[in-house]
Backbone as CSV, one residue per row, in Angstrom:
resi,resn,N_x,N_y,N_z,CA_x,CA_y,CA_z,C_x,C_y,C_z
1,MET,-43.348,-45.908,4.611,-42.528,-47.081,4.553,-41.760,-47.068,3.231
2,ILE,-40.452,-47.065,3.266,-39.617,-47.047,2.066,-39.215,-48.475,1.746
3,HIS,-39.429,-48.891,0.512,-39.077,-50.229,0.073,-37.952,-50.127,-0.939
4,ARG,-36.849,-50.825,-0.696,-35.751,-50.849,-1.659,-36.039,-51.970,-2.644
5,MET,-36.077,-51.651,-3.939,-36.477,-52.615,-4.948,-35.286,-53.192,-5.723
6,SER,-34.203,-52.477,-5.855,-32.988,-52.936,-6.524,-31.876,-51.994,-6.067
7,PRO,-30.649,-52.161,-6.530,-29.588,-51.273,-6.044,-29.900,-49.783,-6.165
8,THR,-30.706,-49.366,-7.139,-31.023,-47.945,-7.269,-32.523,-47.694,-7.374
9,SER,-33.338,-48.516,-6.740,-34.785,-48.317,-6.789,-35.366,-48.247,-5.384
10,PHE,-36.111,-47.181,-5.126,-36.817,-47.019,-3.857,-38.250,-46.630,-4.181
11,HIS,-39.157,-46.904,-3.246,-40.565,-46.573,-3.446,-41.151,-46.133,-2.112
12,LEU,-41.886,-45.019,-2.100,-42.547,-44.512,-0.896,-43.954,-44.091,-1.277
13,TYR,-44.946,-44.597,-0.531,-46.344,-44.235,-0.771,-46.903,-43.649,0.514
14,CYS,-47.438,-42.423,0.451,-47.979,-41.728,1.628,-49.405,-41.267,1.350
15,GLN,-50.144,-41.092,2.444,-51.494,-40.550,2.343,-51.683,-39.463,3.383
16,ARG,-52.589,-38.553,3.061,-53.019,-37.524,4.008,-54.540,-37.503,3.960
17,ILE,-55.150,-37.896,5.067,-56.606,-37.977,5.126,-57.095,-37.128,6.288
18,ASP,-58.019,-36.224,5.993,-58.641,-35.373,7.006,-60.121,-35.268,6.652
19,ALA,-60.939,-36.081,7.324,-62.373,-36.135,7.014,-63.063,-34.796,7.250
20,SER,-62.607,-34.033,8.240,-63.248,-32.746,8.533,-63.075,-31.743,7.390
21,ARG,-62.047,-31.942,6.574,-61.795,-31.056,5.427,-62.091,-31.746,4.092
22,ASN,-62.691,-32.947,4.161,-62.974,-33.740,2.961,-61.696,-33.934,2.131
23,MET,-60.592,-34.236,2.825,-59.295,-34.383,2.184,-58.865,-35.847,2.222
24,ALA,-58.549,-36.384,1.067,-58.030,-37.748,0.950,-57.029,-37.747,-0.200
25,ARG,-55.762,-37.520,0.130,-54.726,-37.356,-0.889,-53.659,-38.435,-0.765
26,TYR,-52.990,-38.698,-1.876,-51.847,-39.608,-1.870,-50.650,-38.903,-2.500
27,TYR,-49.466,-39.431,-2.180,-48.226,-38.929,-2.759,-47.293,-40.118,-2.878
28,MET,-46.804,-40.394,-4.076,-45.914,-41.517,-4.300,-44.584,-40.997,-4.826
29,LEU,-43.504,-41.515,-4.255,-42.151,-41.186,-4.700,-41.435,-42.479,-5.066
30,ALA,-40.657,-42.448,-6.121,-39.871,-43.614,-6.506,-38.562,-43.161,-7.135
31,ILE,-37.527,-43.953,-6.912,-36.245,-43.751,-7.590,-36.072,-44.940,-8.514
32,ARG,-35.819,-44.642,-9.791,-35.690,-45.703,-10.789,-34.558,-45.374,-11.753
33,PRO,-33.861,-46.390,-12.235,-32.856,-46.136,-13.271,-33.545,-45.854,-14.605
34,THR,-32.927,-45.024,-15.433,-33.462,-44.762,-16.774,-32.755,-45.667,-17.775
35,LEU,-33.247,-45.687,-18.983,-32.621,-46.496,-20.035,-31.255,-45.961,-20.441
36,PHE,-30.969,-44.712,-20.076,-29.719,-44.080,-20.485,-28.681,-44.036,-19.372
37,GLY,-28.893,-44.809,-18.293,-27.922,-44.897,-17.218,-28.026,-43.810,-16.171
38,GLU,-29.030,-42.960,-16.279,-29.238,-41.923,-15.270,-30.208,-42.454,-14.215
39,ILE,-30.428,-41.660,-13.187,-31.342,-42.031,-12.114,-32.495,-41.032,-12.116
40,ALA,-33.724,-41.538,-12.075,-34.907,-40.674,-12.097,-35.653,-40.751,-10.772
41,VAL,-36.114,-39.595,-10.300,-37.037,-39.530,-9.169,-38.410,-39.252,-9.776
42,VAL,-39.310,-40.203,-9.595,-40.660,-40.098,-10.146,-41.608,-39.841,-8.990
43,ARG,-42.462,-38.844,-9.146,-43.456,-38.571,-8.108,-44.826,-38.434,-8.742
44,SER,-45.819,-38.938,-8.040,-47.198,-38.767,-8.489,-48.042,-38.415,-7.279
45,TRP,-49.127,-37.694,-7.531,-49.943,-37.187,-6.437,-51.366,-36.984,-6.920
46,GLY,-52.274,-36.875,-5.963,-53.658,-36.579,-6.310,-54.617,-37.034,-5.230
47,ARG,-55.884,-37.017,-5.556,-56.922,-37.472,-4.641,-56.981,-38.996,-4.705
48,ILE,-57.108,-39.643,-3.567,-57.188,-41.098,-3.525,-58.382,-41.546,-4.365
49,GLY,-58.144,-42.504,-5.239,-59.192,-43.009,-6.109,-59.294,-42.297,-7.442
50,ARG,-58.472,-41.280,-7.634,-58.483,-40.505,-8.884,-57.086,-40.490,-9.495
51,ARG,-57.038,-40.244,-10.774,-55.756,-40.083,-11.450,-55.271,-38.664,-11.171
52,GLY,-54.031,-38.545,-10.760,-53.483,-37.237,-10.423,-52.368,-36.830,-11.360
53,GLY,-51.466,-36.013,-10.836,-50.340,-35.534,-11.619,-49.122,-36.419,-11.459
54,GLU,-48.168,-36.241,-12.357,-46.912,-36.983,-12.276,-45.780,-36.109,-12.798
55,ARG,-44.613,-36.260,-12.174,-43.432,-35.519,-12.601,-42.217,-36.422,-12.449
56,THR,-41.285,-36.330,-13.393,-40.044,-37.094,-13.353,-38.875,-36.123,-13.405
57,ASP,-37.960,-36.259,-12.443,-36.730,-35.463,-12.416,-35.563,-36.425,-12.600
58,VAL,-34.646,-36.113,-13.509,-33.528,-36.995,-13.828,-32.242,-36.426,-13.245
59,PHE,-31.420,-37.325,-12.670,-30.161,-36.938,-12.032,-29.018,-37.780,-12.583
60,GLY,-27.826,-37.215,-12.538,-26.646,-37.906,-13.035,-26.095,-38.942,-12.080
61,THR,-26.347,-38.747,-10.769,-25.820,-39.696,-9.785,-26.921,-40.149,-8.830
62,GLU,-26.709,-41.319,-8.267,-27.653,-41.851,-7.285,-27.682,-40.966,-6.038
63,THR,-26.550,-40.408,-5.654,-26.472,-39.549,-4.470,-27.380,-38.333,-4.610
64,GLU,-27.350,-37.689,-5.769,-28.225,-36.532,-6.012,-29.697,-36.938,-5.974
65,ALA,-30.004,-38.071,-6.590,-31.393,-38.542,-6.636,-31.907,-38.877,-5.238
66,VAL,-31.092,-39.555,-4.442,-31.507,-39.917,-3.081,-31.696,-38.664,-2.234
67,ALA,-30.818,-37.681,-2.367,-30.961,-36.430,-1.613,-32.275,-35.734,-1.973
68,HIS,-32.613,-35.701,-3.255,-33.868,-35.079,-3.706,-35.073,-35.869,-3.182
69,PHE,-35.009,-37.195,-3.278,-36.066,-38.087,-2.780,-36.326,-37.818,-1.299
70,LEU,-35.267,-37.776,-0.497,-35.414,-37.558,0.946,-35.934,-36.161,1.259
71,ASP,-35.510,-35.152,0.497,-36.009,-33.792,0.694,-37.513,-33.722,0.430
72,LEU,-37.960,-34.335,-0.660,-39.394,-34.352,-0.968,-40.175,-35.112,0.101
73,ALA,-39.634,-36.238,0.561,-40.311,-37.030,1.596,-40.441,-36.224,2.891
74,ARG,-39.393,-35.501,3.277,-39.444,-34.658,4.486,-40.506,-33.570,4.362
75,ARG,-40.561,-32.924,3.208,-41.555,-31.859,2.994,-42.978,-32.391,3.139
76,LYS,-43.250,-33.534,2.549,-44.597,-34.109,2.626,-44.916,-34.551,4.053
77,HIS,-43.929,-35.079,4.756,-44.148,-35.485,6.147,-44.530,-34.279,6.998
78,ARG,-43.853,-33.148,6.789,-44.177,-31.917,7.518,-45.599,-31.442,7.233
79,LYS,-46.106,-31.731,6.039,-47.465,-31.318,5.670,-48.534,-32.306,6.134
80,GLY,-48.115,-33.397,6.783,-49.093,-34.331,7.334,-49.262,-35.636,6.582
81,TYR,-48.502,-35.862,5.532,-48.575,-37.135,4.813,-47.873,-38.206,5.637
82,ARG,-48.480,-39.400,5.701,-47.911,-40.502,6.467,-47.786,-41.736,5.581
83,PRO,-46.664,-42.455,5.725,-46.460,-43.668,4.916,-47.533,-44.717,5.212
84,THR,-47.984,-45.387,4.170,-48.935,-46.485,4.298,-48.534,-47.570,3.320
85,ARG,-49.092,-48.721,3.528,-48.912,-49.769,2.519,-49.872,-49.447,1.395
86,GLY,-49.371,-49.386,0.221,-50.223,-49.037,-0.908,-49.418,-49.033,-2.174
87,GLY,-50.043,-48.690,-3.222,-49.348,-48.659,-4.491,-50.080,-47.816,-5.485
88,ASP,-51.069,-48.418,-6.120,-51.830,-47.705,-7.142,-53.062,-47.082,-6.509
89,PRO,-53.104,-45.764,-6.363,-54.209,-45.098,-5.685,-55.488,-45.011,-6.505
90,THR,-55.438,-45.344,-7.791,-56.630,-45.211,-8.633,-57.445,-46.466,-8.675
């Protein structure tokens, strides 16, 4: 489920749970403006209930950031991640 938070803010929270493999993972994507007028795609991931990794990619235009956001979302969907209502996985 993608939530639009402001003209240049989006948020997507997904989970992939497979009890047979003891897998419980989350993946969060967000688009946020930076203090310098650029657009950042922020992603975090890890095991549900644990602190995971985080990466921020900065783009000059909203179009580039949205294209990157959608590409990452498609890749995770192909791997079995599904949108859920959620936020802070820790």
